[in-house]
Structures are given as structure tokens and as C-alpha cells.
C-alpha positions in Angstrom: -5.7 9.1 0.6 -6.0 7.3 -2.3 -3.8 4.1 -4.0 -2.0 6.6 -6.6 -1.3 9.8 -4.1 0.1 7.1 -1.8 2.6 6.4 -4.9 2.9 9.8 -6.1 4.7 10.8 -2.5 6.4 7.6 -2.1 9.7 8.3 -2.8 12.0 6.4 -5.1 14.7 6.3 -2.6 12.4 4.5 0.6 14.9 1.1 1.3 12.7 -2.1 2.6 14.4 -3.8 5.6 11.3 -6.1 6.3 9.4 -8.4 4.2 6.3 -6.8 4.8 8.0 -2.9 3.5 9.0 -5.0 0.1 5.8 -6.5 -0.8 4.2 -3.1 -0.1 6.8 -1.1 -2.4 7.3 -3.7 -5.1 3.0 -3.3 -5.4 3.3 0.5 -5.7 5.8 0.4 -7.5 4.3 -1.1 -10.2 1.7 1.3 -10.8 2.0 3.1 -14.2 0.0 5.9 -15.7 -1.3 3.8 -18.5 -2.7 0.9 -16.7 -6.3 -0.1 -18.1 -9.2 0.7 -16.4 -9.0 -3.2 -15.9 -6.0 -3.3 -14.2 -6.3 -0.7 -11.7 -9.0 -2.2 -9.6 -6.3 -5.3 -8.9 -3.2 -3.4 -8.1 -5.2 -0.6 -5.4 -6.6 -4.2 -3.9 -2.9 -5.5 -4.0 -1.7 -2.3 -2.3 -4.0 -2.2 0.1 -3.6 -6.0 1.5 0.2 -4.8 1.4 0.0 -2.0 3.2 -2.3 -3.8 5.8 0.2 -6.8 6.0 2.8 -3.7 6.8 0.9 -2.2 9.2 0.0 -5.1 11.1 3.6 -6.5 11.0 4.2 -3.0 13.4 2.9 -0.7 15.7 1.2 1.8 13.1 -2.2 -0.1 12.6 -2.8 0.1 16.3 -4.5 3.8 16.6 -5.4 4.2 13.4 -8.6 2.7 11.9 -7.5 0.5 10.0 -10.5 -1.3 7.2 -12.5 -4.0 8.3 -11.9 -2.2 11.7 -14.8 -1.2 15.1 -13.2 2.6 14.6 -13.6 2.6 10.5 
């Protein structure tokens, strides 16, 4: 799933309970359809980093083949 697909599926009513959730939702909310091609890669990298931090802070990342893991 692309970073844009992820943000398109997020509900605006999702509430963060941890710093990692807050960071992920904050980065996701920064997406704008009019982002220039020079801005999009930075946003995507920030969203991936926030997602990795979020999954690392929970047991979500333990069995789903996180990027950079040996199961890739």
C-alpha cells in the first residue's frame, strides 16, 4: 500500500494515545494533494519512519515483515 493510500484510509476521528500514534497521525495529516514532486518523497519517508516507530513500539511489527527485516 502506498503512503497516500494509507492516509486516504485513515479516519479523521482516530485519536492518538501514545507519542508514536501522535507522530504517525501528525505526519499523515501533513499530506496535501497539491504537494509538489519535490515535497512528496520527504513526506513519504517521514510517514514510513513514523509507521516503523509506531509498529516498533507495539507488537504489530513482530510478524508482518517490516522493511529492512530479514523476511523482506
